[in-house]
ZAROLO-322063 format. One record per residue (C-alpha): x, y, z; residue number from 1. Coordinates in Angstrom, 1 decimal, padded with zeros to 4 digits. Layout:
N
<site><X>X</X><Y>Y</Y><Z>Z</Z><k>NUM</k></site>
...
This chain:
331
<site><X>084.4</X><Y>-095.8</Y><Z>-014.9</Z><k>1</k></site>
<site><X>086.1</X><Y>-097.8</Y><Z>-017.7</Z><k>2</k></site>
<site><X>088.9</X><Y>-100.3</Y><Z>-017.4</Z><k>3</k></site>
<site><X>092.2</X><Y>-099.0</Y><Z>-018.6</Z><k>4</k></site>
<site><X>095.1</X><Y>-100.9</Y><Z>-020.1</Z><k>5</k></site>
<site><X>098.2</X><Y>-099.8</Y><Z>-021.9</Z><k>6</k></site>
<site><X>099.3</X><Y>-101.0</Y><Z>-025.3</Z><k>7</k></site>
<site><X>100.9</X><Y>-100.0</Y><Z>-028.7</Z><k>8</k></site>
<site><X>099.9</X><Y>-100.8</Y><Z>-032.3</Z><k>9</k></site>
<site><X>101.2</X><Y>-100.2</Y><Z>-035.8</Z><k>10</k></site>
<site><X>099.7</X><Y>-101.1</Y><Z>-039.1</Z><k>11</k></site>
<site><X>100.9</X><Y>-100.9</Y><Z>-042.7</Z><k>12</k></site>
<site><X>097.3</X><Y>-100.5</Y><Z>-043.7</Z><k>13</k></site>
<site><X>097.1</X><Y>-097.0</Y><Z>-042.3</Z><k>14</k></site>
<site><X>098.5</X><Y>-095.2</Y><Z>-045.4</Z><k>15</k></site>
<site><X>096.0</X><Y>-096.9</Y><Z>-047.6</Z><k>16</k></site>
<site><X>093.1</X><Y>-096.2</Y><Z>-045.4</Z><k>17</k></site>
<site><X>093.9</X><Y>-092.5</Y><Z>-044.7</Z><k>18</k></site>
<site><X>092.8</X><Y>-091.3</Y><Z>-048.0</Z><k>19</k></site>
<site><X>089.4</X><Y>-092.8</Y><Z>-047.4</Z><k>20</k></site>
<site><X>089.1</X><Y>-091.3</Y><Z>-044.0</Z><k>21</k></site>
<site><X>090.0</X><Y>-087.8</Y><Z>-045.2</Z><k>22</k></site>
<site><X>087.4</X><Y>-088.2</Y><Z>-047.9</Z><k>23</k></site>
<site><X>084.8</X><Y>-089.1</Y><Z>-045.3</Z><k>24</k></site>
<site><X>085.8</X><Y>-086.2</Y><Z>-043.1</Z><k>25</k></site>
<site><X>085.1</X><Y>-083.8</Y><Z>-046.0</Z><k>26</k></site>
<site><X>081.4</X><Y>-084.5</Y><Z>-045.4</Z><k>27</k></site>
<site><X>081.8</X><Y>-082.3</Y><Z>-042.3</Z><k>28</k></site>
<site><X>083.6</X><Y>-079.5</Y><Z>-044.3</Z><k>29</k></site>
<site><X>087.2</X><Y>-080.2</Y><Z>-043.3</Z><k>30</k></site>
<site><X>089.7</X><Y>-082.9</Y><Z>-042.4</Z><k>31</k></site>
<site><X>089.7</X><Y>-084.7</Y><Z>-039.1</Z><k>32</k></site>
<site><X>092.7</X><Y>-084.4</Y><Z>-036.9</Z><k>33</k></site>
<site><X>092.6</X><Y>-088.1</Y><Z>-036.2</Z><k>34</k></site>
<site><X>093.3</X><Y>-090.8</Y><Z>-038.8</Z><k>35</k></site>
<site><X>092.0</X><Y>-094.5</Y><Z>-038.7</Z><k>36</k></site>
<site><X>095.4</X><Y>-095.6</Y><Z>-037.3</Z><k>37</k></site>
<site><X>095.4</X><Y>-093.0</Y><Z>-034.6</Z><k>38</k></site>
<site><X>091.9</X><Y>-094.0</Y><Z>-033.5</Z><k>39</k></site>
<site><X>092.9</X><Y>-097.6</Y><Z>-033.2</Z><k>40</k></site>
<site><X>095.9</X><Y>-096.6</Y><Z>-031.2</Z><k>41</k></site>
<site><X>093.7</X><Y>-094.5</Y><Z>-028.9</Z><k>42</k></site>
<site><X>091.4</X><Y>-097.5</Y><Z>-028.4</Z><k>43</k></site>
<site><X>094.5</X><Y>-099.6</Y><Z>-027.4</Z><k>44</k></site>
<site><X>095.6</X><Y>-096.9</Y><Z>-025.0</Z><k>45</k></site>
<site><X>092.4</X><Y>-097.2</Y><Z>-023.2</Z><k>46</k></site>
<site><X>091.9</X><Y>-101.0</Y><Z>-023.4</Z><k>47</k></site>
<site><X>095.1</X><Y>-102.7</Y><Z>-024.3</Z><k>48</k></site>
<site><X>096.7</X><Y>-104.1</Y><Z>-027.4</Z><k>49</k></site>
<site><X>095.5</X><Y>-107.8</Y><Z>-027.3</Z><k>50</k></site>
<site><X>095.3</X><Y>-108.7</Y><Z>-031.1</Z><k>51</k></site>
<site><X>091.6</X><Y>-108.9</Y><Z>-031.0</Z><k>52</k></site>
<site><X>088.8</X><Y>-106.3</Y><Z>-031.8</Z><k>53</k></site>
<site><X>089.9</X><Y>-103.0</Y><Z>-030.6</Z><k>54</k></site>
<site><X>086.5</X><Y>-102.2</Y><Z>-029.2</Z><k>55</k></site>
<site><X>083.3</X><Y>-104.3</Y><Z>-028.5</Z><k>56</k></site>
<site><X>085.8</X><Y>-107.1</Y><Z>-028.0</Z><k>57</k></site>
<site><X>083.9</X><Y>-109.7</Y><Z>-026.2</Z><k>58</k></site>
<site><X>081.0</X><Y>-111.0</Y><Z>-028.1</Z><k>59</k></site>
<site><X>079.1</X><Y>-113.9</Y><Z>-029.7</Z><k>60</k></site>
<site><X>078.0</X><Y>-114.5</Y><Z>-033.3</Z><k>61</k></site>
<site><X>074.8</X><Y>-116.0</Y><Z>-034.6</Z><k>62</k></site>
<site><X>073.2</X><Y>-116.7</Y><Z>-037.9</Z><k>63</k></site>
<site><X>069.7</X><Y>-116.3</Y><Z>-039.1</Z><k>64</k></site>
<site><X>067.6</X><Y>-114.4</Y><Z>-041.6</Z><k>65</k></site>
<site><X>066.4</X><Y>-110.8</Y><Z>-042.5</Z><k>66</k></site>
<site><X>063.0</X><Y>-110.4</Y><Z>-044.0</Z><k>67</k></site>
<site><X>062.2</X><Y>-107.0</Y><Z>-045.5</Z><k>68</k></site>
<site><X>059.1</X><Y>-105.1</Y><Z>-044.8</Z><k>69</k></site>
<site><X>057.2</X><Y>-103.7</Y><Z>-047.9</Z><k>70</k></site>
<site><X>057.2</X><Y>-100.2</Y><Z>-046.2</Z><k>71</k></site>
<site><X>061.0</X><Y>-100.1</Y><Z>-046.7</Z><k>72</k></site>
<site><X>060.5</X><Y>-099.6</Y><Z>-050.4</Z><k>73</k></site>
<site><X>058.9</X><Y>-096.2</Y><Z>-049.7</Z><k>74</k></site>
<site><X>062.2</X><Y>-095.0</Y><Z>-048.4</Z><k>75</k></site>
<site><X>065.1</X><Y>-096.7</Y><Z>-050.3</Z><k>76</k></site>
<site><X>065.8</X><Y>-098.5</Y><Z>-053.6</Z><k>77</k></site>
<site><X>068.3</X><Y>-100.7</Y><Z>-051.9</Z><k>78</k></site>
<site><X>067.7</X><Y>-104.4</Y><Z>-053.1</Z><k>79</k></site>
<site><X>067.9</X><Y>-106.1</Y><Z>-049.8</Z><k>80</k></site>
<site><X>064.7</X><Y>-104.3</Y><Z>-048.8</Z><k>81</k></site>
<site><X>062.7</X><Y>-105.3</Y><Z>-051.9</Z><k>82</k></site>
<site><X>063.1</X><Y>-109.1</Y><Z>-052.1</Z><k>83</k></site>
<site><X>062.6</X><Y>-112.1</Y><Z>-049.9</Z><k>84</k></site>
<site><X>064.4</X><Y>-113.4</Y><Z>-046.8</Z><k>85</k></site>
<site><X>068.2</X><Y>-113.2</Y><Z>-046.8</Z><k>86</k></site>
<site><X>070.8</X><Y>-114.9</Y><Z>-044.6</Z><k>87</k></site>
<site><X>072.6</X><Y>-112.8</Y><Z>-041.9</Z><k>88</k></site>
<site><X>075.4</X><Y>-113.0</Y><Z>-039.5</Z><k>89</k></site>
<site><X>074.9</X><Y>-111.0</Y><Z>-036.3</Z><k>90</k></site>
<site><X>077.1</X><Y>-110.3</Y><Z>-033.4</Z><k>91</k></site>
<site><X>076.1</X><Y>-109.2</Y><Z>-029.8</Z><k>92</k></site>
<site><X>079.0</X><Y>-107.6</Y><Z>-027.9</Z><k>93</k></site>
<site><X>080.0</X><Y>-105.7</Y><Z>-024.8</Z><k>94</k></site>
<site><X>081.4</X><Y>-102.2</Y><Z>-025.3</Z><k>95</k></site>
<site><X>084.9</X><Y>-102.0</Y><Z>-023.9</Z><k>96</k></site>
<site><X>087.9</X><Y>-103.4</Y><Z>-025.8</Z><k>97</k></site>
<site><X>088.8</X><Y>-105.9</Y><Z>-023.1</Z><k>98</k></site>
<site><X>088.6</X><Y>-109.6</Y><Z>-024.1</Z><k>99</k></site>
<site><X>087.9</X><Y>-111.0</Y><Z>-020.6</Z><k>100</k></site>
<site><X>085.6</X><Y>-108.2</Y><Z>-019.5</Z><k>101</k></site>
<site><X>082.9</X><Y>-109.4</Y><Z>-017.1</Z><k>102</k></site>
<site><X>079.3</X><Y>-109.0</Y><Z>-018.6</Z><k>103</k></site>
<site><X>078.3</X><Y>-107.0</Y><Z>-015.5</Z><k>104</k></site>
<site><X>081.3</X><Y>-104.6</Y><Z>-015.6</Z><k>105</k></site>
<site><X>080.8</X><Y>-100.9</Y><Z>-015.7</Z><k>106</k></site>
<site><X>082.5</X><Y>-100.8</Y><Z>-019.1</Z><k>107</k></site>
<site><X>080.2</X><Y>-103.4</Y><Z>-020.6</Z><k>108</k></site>
<site><X>077.6</X><Y>-100.8</Y><Z>-021.6</Z><k>109</k></site>
<site><X>076.5</X><Y>-099.8</Y><Z>-024.1</Z><k>110</k></site>
<site><X>076.1</X><Y>-103.4</Y><Z>-025.5</Z><k>111</k></site>
<site><X>076.2</X><Y>-103.7</Y><Z>-029.2</Z><k>112</k></site>
<site><X>074.4</X><Y>-105.5</Y><Z>-032.1</Z><k>113</k></site>
<site><X>076.1</X><Y>-105.8</Y><Z>-035.5</Z><k>114</k></site>
<site><X>074.3</X><Y>-107.3</Y><Z>-038.4</Z><k>115</k></site>
<site><X>075.6</X><Y>-108.3</Y><Z>-041.9</Z><k>116</k></site>
<site><X>072.8</X><Y>-109.0</Y><Z>-044.4</Z><k>117</k></site>
<site><X>074.3</X><Y>-111.4</Y><Z>-047.1</Z><k>118</k></site>
<site><X>072.9</X><Y>-109.8</Y><Z>-050.3</Z><k>119</k></site>
<site><X>072.3</X><Y>-112.0</Y><Z>-053.3</Z><k>120</k></site>
<site><X>074.7</X><Y>-109.8</Y><Z>-055.4</Z><k>121</k></site>
<site><X>077.5</X><Y>-110.1</Y><Z>-052.9</Z><k>122</k></site>
<site><X>077.1</X><Y>-106.5</Y><Z>-051.8</Z><k>123</k></site>
<site><X>076.6</X><Y>-107.3</Y><Z>-048.1</Z><k>124</k></site>
<site><X>074.7</X><Y>-104.8</Y><Z>-046.1</Z><k>125</k></site>
<site><X>076.1</X><Y>-104.0</Y><Z>-042.6</Z><k>126</k></site>
<site><X>074.4</X><Y>-102.2</Y><Z>-039.7</Z><k>127</k></site>
<site><X>076.0</X><Y>-101.5</Y><Z>-036.3</Z><k>128</k></site>
<site><X>073.8</X><Y>-100.4</Y><Z>-033.4</Z><k>129</k></site>
<site><X>074.4</X><Y>-099.7</Y><Z>-029.7</Z><k>130</k></site>
<site><X>072.1</X><Y>-100.0</Y><Z>-026.7</Z><k>131</k></site>
<site><X>071.8</X><Y>-096.3</Y><Z>-026.3</Z><k>132</k></site>
<site><X>070.2</X><Y>-093.7</Y><Z>-028.6</Z><k>133</k></site>
<site><X>073.1</X><Y>-091.3</Y><Z>-028.6</Z><k>134</k></site>
<site><X>076.9</X><Y>-091.4</Y><Z>-028.3</Z><k>135</k></site>
<site><X>079.3</X><Y>-090.1</Y><Z>-025.6</Z><k>136</k></site>
<site><X>080.8</X><Y>-087.4</Y><Z>-027.9</Z><k>137</k></site>
<site><X>080.0</X><Y>-085.6</Y><Z>-031.2</Z><k>138</k></site>
<site><X>083.1</X><Y>-086.3</Y><Z>-033.2</Z><k>139</k></site>
<site><X>085.7</X><Y>-088.9</Y><Z>-034.2</Z><k>140</k></site>
<site><X>088.4</X><Y>-086.6</Y><Z>-032.8</Z><k>141</k></site>
<site><X>086.7</X><Y>-086.0</Y><Z>-029.4</Z><k>142</k></site>
<site><X>086.2</X><Y>-089.8</Y><Z>-028.9</Z><k>143</k></site>
<site><X>090.0</X><Y>-090.3</Y><Z>-029.5</Z><k>144</k></site>
<site><X>090.7</X><Y>-087.6</Y><Z>-026.9</Z><k>145</k></site>
<site><X>088.4</X><Y>-089.3</Y><Z>-024.4</Z><k>146</k></site>
<site><X>090.0</X><Y>-092.7</Y><Z>-025.0</Z><k>147</k></site>
<site><X>093.6</X><Y>-091.4</Y><Z>-024.4</Z><k>148</k></site>
<site><X>092.3</X><Y>-089.7</Y><Z>-021.1</Z><k>149</k></site>
<site><X>090.9</X><Y>-093.1</Y><Z>-020.0</Z><k>150</k></site>
<site><X>094.3</X><Y>-094.8</Y><Z>-020.9</Z><k>151</k></site>
<site><X>096.4</X><Y>-092.2</Y><Z>-019.0</Z><k>152</k></site>
<site><X>094.3</X><Y>-092.2</Y><Z>-015.9</Z><k>153</k></site>
<site><X>095.7</X><Y>-094.6</Y><Z>-013.3</Z><k>154</k></site>
<site><X>094.6</X><Y>-095.5</Y><Z>-009.9</Z><k>155</k></site>
<site><X>097.1</X><Y>-093.3</Y><Z>-008.3</Z><k>156</k></site>
<site><X>096.6</X><Y>-090.4</Y><Z>-010.8</Z><k>157</k></site>
<site><X>096.4</X><Y>-087.0</Y><Z>-009.0</Z><k>158</k></site>
<site><X>093.1</X><Y>-085.1</Y><Z>-009.1</Z><k>159</k></site>
<site><X>091.9</X><Y>-083.9</Y><Z>-011.4</Z><k>160</k></site>
<site><X>093.0</X><Y>-086.9</Y><Z>-013.4</Z><k>161</k></site>
<site><X>093.0</X><Y>-086.9</Y><Z>-017.2</Z><k>162</k></site>
<site><X>089.6</X><Y>-088.4</Y><Z>-017.5</Z><k>163</k></site>
<site><X>088.2</X><Y>-086.1</Y><Z>-014.9</Z><k>164</k></site>
<site><X>089.6</X><Y>-083.1</Y><Z>-016.8</Z><k>165</k></site>
<site><X>087.9</X><Y>-084.4</Y><Z>-020.0</Z><k>166</k></site>
<site><X>084.6</X><Y>-084.8</Y><Z>-018.3</Z><k>167</k></site>
<site><X>084.8</X><Y>-081.4</Y><Z>-016.7</Z><k>168</k></site>
<site><X>084.6</X><Y>-079.9</Y><Z>-020.2</Z><k>169</k></site>
<site><X>082.1</X><Y>-082.3</Y><Z>-021.7</Z><k>170</k></site>
<site><X>078.9</X><Y>-082.3</Y><Z>-019.7</Z><k>171</k></site>
<site><X>077.1</X><Y>-084.6</Y><Z>-022.2</Z><k>172</k></site>
<site><X>079.8</X><Y>-087.2</Y><Z>-021.7</Z><k>173</k></site>
<site><X>079.0</X><Y>-087.2</Y><Z>-017.9</Z><k>174</k></site>
<site><X>075.2</X><Y>-087.5</Y><Z>-018.6</Z><k>175</k></site>
<site><X>075.9</X><Y>-090.4</Y><Z>-021.1</Z><k>176</k></site>
<site><X>078.0</X><Y>-092.4</Y><Z>-018.6</Z><k>177</k></site>
<site><X>075.5</X><Y>-091.9</Y><Z>-015.8</Z><k>178</k></site>
<site><X>072.5</X><Y>-092.9</Y><Z>-018.0</Z><k>179</k></site>
<site><X>073.8</X><Y>-096.2</Y><Z>-019.3</Z><k>180</k></site>
<site><X>071.7</X><Y>-099.2</Y><Z>-018.8</Z><k>181</k></site>
<site><X>072.5</X><Y>-103.0</Y><Z>-018.6</Z><k>182</k></site>
<site><X>070.2</X><Y>-105.4</Y><Z>-020.2</Z><k>183</k></site>
<site><X>068.9</X><Y>-108.6</Y><Z>-018.6</Z><k>184</k></site>
<site><X>069.4</X><Y>-110.3</Y><Z>-021.9</Z><k>185</k></site>
<site><X>070.9</X><Y>-109.3</Y><Z>-025.3</Z><k>186</k></site>
<site><X>067.4</X><Y>-110.3</Y><Z>-026.6</Z><k>187</k></site>
<site><X>065.7</X><Y>-107.9</Y><Z>-024.3</Z><k>188</k></site>
<site><X>067.5</X><Y>-104.7</Y><Z>-025.2</Z><k>189</k></site>
<site><X>066.8</X><Y>-102.1</Y><Z>-027.9</Z><k>190</k></site>
<site><X>069.7</X><Y>-101.1</Y><Z>-030.1</Z><k>191</k></site>
<site><X>070.1</X><Y>-097.7</Y><Z>-032.0</Z><k>192</k></site>
<site><X>072.3</X><Y>-096.8</Y><Z>-035.0</Z><k>193</k></site>
<site><X>073.8</X><Y>-093.6</Y><Z>-033.7</Z><k>194</k></site>
<site><X>075.1</X><Y>-092.4</Y><Z>-037.1</Z><k>195</k></site>
<site><X>072.6</X><Y>-091.0</Y><Z>-039.7</Z><k>196</k></site>
<site><X>072.4</X><Y>-092.4</Y><Z>-043.2</Z><k>197</k></site>
<site><X>070.6</X><Y>-090.9</Y><Z>-046.3</Z><k>198</k></site>
<site><X>068.0</X><Y>-093.1</Y><Z>-047.9</Z><k>199</k></site>
<site><X>066.8</X><Y>-092.4</Y><Z>-051.5</Z><k>200</k></site>
<site><X>063.9</X><Y>-094.3</Y><Z>-053.1</Z><k>201</k></site>
<site><X>063.2</X><Y>-095.2</Y><Z>-056.7</Z><k>202</k></site>
<site><X>061.5</X><Y>-091.8</Y><Z>-057.2</Z><k>203</k></site>
<site><X>064.6</X><Y>-089.9</Y><Z>-056.2</Z><k>204</k></site>
<site><X>063.1</X><Y>-088.8</Y><Z>-052.9</Z><k>205</k></site>
<site><X>065.6</X><Y>-088.7</Y><Z>-050.0</Z><k>206</k></site>
<site><X>065.3</X><Y>-088.6</Y><Z>-046.2</Z><k>207</k></site>
<site><X>067.8</X><Y>-088.9</Y><Z>-043.4</Z><k>208</k></site>
<site><X>067.3</X><Y>-091.8</Y><Z>-041.0</Z><k>209</k></site>
<site><X>068.9</X><Y>-093.6</Y><Z>-038.0</Z><k>210</k></site>
<site><X>068.3</X><Y>-097.3</Y><Z>-037.5</Z><k>211</k></site>
<site><X>066.9</X><Y>-099.0</Y><Z>-034.5</Z><k>212</k></site>
<site><X>066.4</X><Y>-102.6</Y><Z>-033.6</Z><k>213</k></site>
<site><X>063.3</X><Y>-103.2</Y><Z>-031.4</Z><k>214</k></site>
<site><X>063.2</X><Y>-106.7</Y><Z>-029.7</Z><k>215</k></site>
<site><X>060.2</X><Y>-108.9</Y><Z>-029.9</Z><k>216</k></site>
<site><X>060.8</X><Y>-109.9</Y><Z>-026.3</Z><k>217</k></site>
<site><X>059.9</X><Y>-107.3</Y><Z>-023.7</Z><k>218</k></site>
<site><X>062.7</X><Y>-104.9</Y><Z>-022.9</Z><k>219</k></site>
<site><X>064.3</X><Y>-105.5</Y><Z>-019.5</Z><k>220</k></site>
<site><X>067.2</X><Y>-103.8</Y><Z>-017.8</Z><k>221</k></site>
<site><X>069.0</X><Y>-104.7</Y><Z>-014.5</Z><k>222</k></site>
<site><X>068.8</X><Y>-102.7</Y><Z>-011.4</Z><k>223</k></site>
<site><X>072.2</X><Y>-101.8</Y><Z>-009.9</Z><k>224</k></site>
<site><X>071.8</X><Y>-104.5</Y><Z>-007.3</Z><k>225</k></site>
<site><X>070.8</X><Y>-107.1</Y><Z>-009.9</Z><k>226</k></site>
<site><X>073.8</X><Y>-106.1</Y><Z>-012.0</Z><k>227</k></site>
<site><X>076.1</X><Y>-106.4</Y><Z>-009.0</Z><k>228</k></site>
<site><X>075.2</X><Y>-110.0</Y><Z>-008.4</Z><k>229</k></site>
<site><X>075.0</X><Y>-111.1</Y><Z>-012.1</Z><k>230</k></site>
<site><X>077.6</X><Y>-113.5</Y><Z>-013.2</Z><k>231</k></site>
<site><X>080.6</X><Y>-112.4</Y><Z>-015.3</Z><k>232</k></site>
<site><X>079.2</X><Y>-114.2</Y><Z>-018.4</Z><k>233</k></site>
<site><X>075.5</X><Y>-113.8</Y><Z>-017.7</Z><k>234</k></site>
<site><X>074.7</X><Y>-112.2</Y><Z>-021.0</Z><k>235</k></site>
<site><X>076.7</X><Y>-114.7</Y><Z>-023.2</Z><k>236</k></site>
<site><X>075.4</X><Y>-117.7</Y><Z>-021.3</Z><k>237</k></site>
<site><X>071.7</X><Y>-116.5</Y><Z>-021.4</Z><k>238</k></site>
<site><X>071.7</X><Y>-115.7</Y><Z>-025.1</Z><k>239</k></site>
<site><X>073.2</X><Y>-119.0</Y><Z>-026.1</Z><k>240</k></site>
<site><X>070.5</X><Y>-120.9</Y><Z>-024.0</Z><k>241</k></site>
<site><X>067.7</X><Y>-118.7</Y><Z>-025.3</Z><k>242</k></site>
<site><X>068.5</X><Y>-119.1</Y><Z>-029.0</Z><k>243</k></site>
<site><X>069.1</X><Y>-122.8</Y><Z>-028.6</Z><k>244</k></site>
<site><X>065.6</X><Y>-123.1</Y><Z>-027.3</Z><k>245</k></site>
<site><X>063.8</X><Y>-120.7</Y><Z>-029.8</Z><k>246</k></site>
<site><X>064.7</X><Y>-118.1</Y><Z>-032.4</Z><k>247</k></site>
<site><X>065.2</X><Y>-114.5</Y><Z>-031.2</Z><k>248</k></site>
<site><X>063.8</X><Y>-111.7</Y><Z>-033.3</Z><k>249</k></site>
<site><X>064.1</X><Y>-107.8</Y><Z>-033.7</Z><k>250</k></site>
<site><X>062.2</X><Y>-105.6</Y><Z>-035.9</Z><k>251</k></site>
<site><X>064.5</X><Y>-103.1</Y><Z>-037.8</Z><k>252</k></site>
<site><X>063.0</X><Y>-099.6</Y><Z>-038.1</Z><k>253</k></site>
<site><X>064.2</X><Y>-096.3</Y><Z>-039.8</Z><k>254</k></site>
<site><X>063.8</X><Y>-093.3</Y><Z>-037.5</Z><k>255</k></site>
<site><X>063.2</X><Y>-090.4</Y><Z>-039.8</Z><k>256</k></site>
<site><X>064.9</X><Y>-087.0</Y><Z>-039.1</Z><k>257</k></site>
<site><X>062.6</X><Y>-084.0</Y><Z>-038.6</Z><k>258</k></site>
<site><X>063.2</X><Y>-080.3</Y><Z>-038.8</Z><k>259</k></site>
<site><X>066.2</X><Y>-079.2</Y><Z>-036.7</Z><k>260</k></site>
<site><X>067.5</X><Y>-082.8</Y><Z>-036.0</Z><k>261</k></site>
<site><X>071.2</X><Y>-083.1</Y><Z>-036.0</Z><k>262</k></site>
<site><X>072.4</X><Y>-085.3</Y><Z>-039.0</Z><k>263</k></site>
<site><X>076.1</X><Y>-085.1</Y><Z>-038.2</Z><k>264</k></site>
<site><X>076.2</X><Y>-085.2</Y><Z>-034.4</Z><k>265</k></site>
<site><X>075.6</X><Y>-088.7</Y><Z>-032.9</Z><k>266</k></site>
<site><X>075.7</X><Y>-087.2</Y><Z>-029.3</Z><k>267</k></site>
<site><X>072.3</X><Y>-085.7</Y><Z>-029.9</Z><k>268</k></site>
<site><X>069.4</X><Y>-088.2</Y><Z>-029.9</Z><k>269</k></site>
<site><X>066.5</X><Y>-087.6</Y><Z>-032.2</Z><k>270</k></site>
<site><X>063.1</X><Y>-087.1</Y><Z>-030.4</Z><k>271</k></site>
<site><X>061.2</X><Y>-090.3</Y><Z>-029.7</Z><k>272</k></site>
<site><X>058.2</X><Y>-088.8</Y><Z>-031.5</Z><k>273</k></site>
<site><X>059.9</X><Y>-088.9</Y><Z>-034.9</Z><k>274</k></site>
<site><X>058.3</X><Y>-091.1</Y><Z>-037.5</Z><k>275</k></site>
<site><X>059.3</X><Y>-094.8</Y><Z>-037.6</Z><k>276</k></site>
<site><X>059.1</X><Y>-096.9</Y><Z>-040.7</Z><k>277</k></site>
<site><X>059.6</X><Y>-100.7</Y><Z>-040.4</Z><k>278</k></site>
<site><X>062.4</X><Y>-102.0</Y><Z>-042.6</Z><k>279</k></site>
<site><X>062.1</X><Y>-105.6</Y><Z>-041.8</Z><k>280</k></site>
<site><X>062.6</X><Y>-108.4</Y><Z>-039.2</Z><k>281</k></site>
<site><X>065.9</X><Y>-110.0</Y><Z>-038.0</Z><k>282</k></site>
<site><X>065.6</X><Y>-113.5</Y><Z>-036.7</Z><k>283</k></site>
<site><X>068.5</X><Y>-115.4</Y><Z>-035.2</Z><k>284</k></site>
<site><X>068.3</X><Y>-119.2</Y><Z>-035.0</Z><k>285</k></site>
<site><X>071.7</X><Y>-120.6</Y><Z>-034.0</Z><k>286</k></site>
<site><X>075.4</X><Y>-120.2</Y><Z>-033.7</Z><k>287</k></site>
<site><X>077.6</X><Y>-121.0</Y><Z>-036.8</Z><k>288</k></site>
<site><X>079.5</X><Y>-124.3</Y><Z>-036.8</Z><k>289</k></site>
<site><X>082.8</X><Y>-122.7</Y><Z>-035.8</Z><k>290</k></site>
<site><X>081.8</X><Y>-119.4</Y><Z>-034.1</Z><k>291</k></site>
<site><X>085.3</X><Y>-118.4</Y><Z>-033.1</Z><k>292</k></site>
<site><X>086.6</X><Y>-118.6</Y><Z>-036.7</Z><k>293</k></site>
<site><X>083.6</X><Y>-116.8</Y><Z>-038.1</Z><k>294</k></site>
<site><X>084.2</X><Y>-114.0</Y><Z>-035.4</Z><k>295</k></site>
<site><X>087.9</X><Y>-113.7</Y><Z>-036.2</Z><k>296</k></site>
<site><X>087.3</X><Y>-112.9</Y><Z>-039.9</Z><k>297</k></site>
<site><X>084.1</X><Y>-111.0</Y><Z>-039.5</Z><k>298</k></site>
<site><X>084.3</X><Y>-107.4</Y><Z>-040.7</Z><k>299</k></site>
<site><X>081.4</X><Y>-104.9</Y><Z>-040.5</Z><k>300</k></site>
<site><X>081.5</X><Y>-101.9</Y><Z>-042.7</Z><k>301</k></site>
<site><X>078.5</X><Y>-099.8</Y><Z>-041.7</Z><k>302</k></site>
<site><X>079.6</X><Y>-096.7</Y><Z>-043.6</Z><k>303</k></site>
<site><X>079.6</X><Y>-098.5</Y><Z>-047.0</Z><k>304</k></site>
<site><X>077.5</X><Y>-096.9</Y><Z>-049.7</Z><k>305</k></site>
<site><X>074.8</X><Y>-098.9</Y><Z>-051.4</Z><k>306</k></site>
<site><X>072.1</X><Y>-098.1</Y><Z>-054.0</Z><k>307</k></site>
<site><X>069.7</X><Y>-095.8</Y><Z>-052.2</Z><k>308</k></site>
<site><X>071.8</X><Y>-095.7</Y><Z>-049.0</Z><k>309</k></site>
<site><X>074.8</X><Y>-093.6</Y><Z>-048.2</Z><k>310</k></site>
<site><X>076.5</X><Y>-092.2</Y><Z>-045.0</Z><k>311</k></site>
<site><X>075.4</X><Y>-088.9</Y><Z>-043.9</Z><k>312</k></site>
<site><X>077.4</X><Y>-088.6</Y><Z>-040.6</Z><k>313</k></site>
<site><X>081.1</X><Y>-088.3</Y><Z>-041.2</Z><k>314</k></site>
<site><X>081.8</X><Y>-090.3</Y><Z>-038.1</Z><k>315</k></site>
<site><X>080.2</X><Y>-093.4</Y><Z>-039.9</Z><k>316</k></site>
<site><X>082.7</X><Y>-093.1</Y><Z>-042.8</Z><k>317</k></site>
<site><X>085.7</X><Y>-092.7</Y><Z>-040.5</Z><k>318</k></site>
<site><X>084.6</X><Y>-095.8</Y><Z>-038.5</Z><k>319</k></site>
<site><X>084.4</X><Y>-097.6</Y><Z>-041.7</Z><k>320</k></site>
<site><X>088.1</X><Y>-096.9</Y><Z>-042.5</Z><k>321</k></site>
<site><X>089.4</X><Y>-097.8</Y><Z>-039.0</Z><k>322</k></site>
<site><X>087.7</X><Y>-101.2</Y><Z>-038.7</Z><k>323</k></site>
<site><X>089.9</X><Y>-103.0</Y><Z>-041.3</Z><k>324</k></site>
<site><X>092.9</X><Y>-102.0</Y><Z>-039.2</Z><k>325</k></site>
<site><X>091.5</X><Y>-103.8</Y><Z>-036.3</Z><k>326</k></site>
<site><X>090.6</X><Y>-106.8</Y><Z>-038.5</Z><k>327</k></site>
<site><X>094.2</X><Y>-107.0</Y><Z>-039.7</Z><k>328</k></site>
<site><X>095.6</X><Y>-107.1</Y><Z>-036.2</Z><k>329</k></site>
<site><X>093.5</X><Y>-110.2</Y><Z>-035.1</Z><k>330</k></site>
<site><X>094.5</X><Y>-112.4</Y><Z>-038.1</Z><k>331</k></site>
């Protein structure tokens, strides 16, 4: 299912971040049981304490530009959507928090795409998306419980193992794990922002949206037999060759929530028939001069508020407060 390693982690940043986490949880009407620190510890219980990113550990960074689409201004007053092209740093990654994970490993999916748009005023705009339109569970707390179940399940665990017990009471998690796909290339996958945000335009009109990156290259996913024989670094090797030969582009869209759509439940995908509004185009042109150093200090804060953009799903705010802990441990 997922590779499991044991590990421990402690961080002095937890006390500072806990207040922000509880404020985010209030969006859901009450405090979360998990803190940012306990979530990072849960990730380490599943994947190991290796002084790197706690999840989506193996990845590659690239630089390029984001060019906004004029339609974006109908939804939000955020400045990055109203000017010209802006520089970006983007990172493709495998899911599991294992630094040496094979690209064709079961735990590699859902792959991720994280983008940092470098705004002129220094208010960088971050988006994180996964190669799946929904998430394995509905809440921050449930995800921590799942991760601990993965970490405590060993090859010789008696049945039902901890992870089997979790899945027995979470049918959507079973469906999620069985429906995962594995791209032929990072450039040929679609990526979804699973957490909703609220957009407000210059007229004060608001809508709830989820992001999606649609590739310019045709989407292509491996069959089980193709994945089995793919190399352990097939995704990384291929994307480096591809971008060295020509830029790779994605169109960024806002999927607008309709009546009855769950705003605070990332486990429920919104219908594909929902209206899509183009926000702009991401184009990646090369790797930075020192990609390892850039990756070491790169922090994405997808729950950060901006003019005309604010988190709507409490999980997004809680993710925002856990990531700095992971950043600190890899310095």
